[in-house]
C-alpha positions, 0 to 999 in steps of 0.5 A: 500500500502506498504511504498516502493510502496508509495515512488515509486509512489511519485517519479513518481508523483514528477517527472511528476509535472513541478511545483516542484523544487528540494527544493520541492522534498527534503522537501517531502523526509524530511517529508517522513522520519518523516512519516517513523519514525512515523511508517507511521501514519498520521498526523505527527508533525514536526518543521521547524528548524528540516526540513530545515537542513534535506531538505537543505533549507536555507531560511525560506521564501523558506521553507514556500513557498515549504511546502504551495505549497506541500499542494496546489498541493495535496502532503500533508495536512499542518496545521501550528501551528502559535505558535513557541513552538508547532509543525506543523501538516502534513498529508502525502497524499497517492496515489494508485499504479497500475501496467500496465500489459503490460509494468510492470511499475507503475503509480499513481492515486491520492486517495484524 
C-alpha cells in the first residue's frame, strides 16, 4: 500500500476509535513522520524528548500513557528501551485499504 493510502486509512481508523484523544492522534502523526523519514521501514527508533515537542505533549506521564495505549489498541508495536541513552523501538502497524465500489470511499481492515 502506498504511504498516502496508509495515512488515509489511519485517519479513518483514528477517527472511528472513541478511545483516542487528540494527544493520541498527534503522537501517531509524530511517529508517522519518523516512519516517513525512515523511508517507511519498520521498526523505527525514536526518543521521547524528540516526540513530545513534535506531538505537543507536555507531560511525560501523558506521553507514556498515549504511546502504551497506541500499542494496546493495535496502532503500533512499542518496545521501550528502559535505558535513557538508547532509543525506543516502534513498529508502525499497517492496515489494508479497500475501496467500496459503490460509494468510492475507503475503509480499513486491520492486517495484524
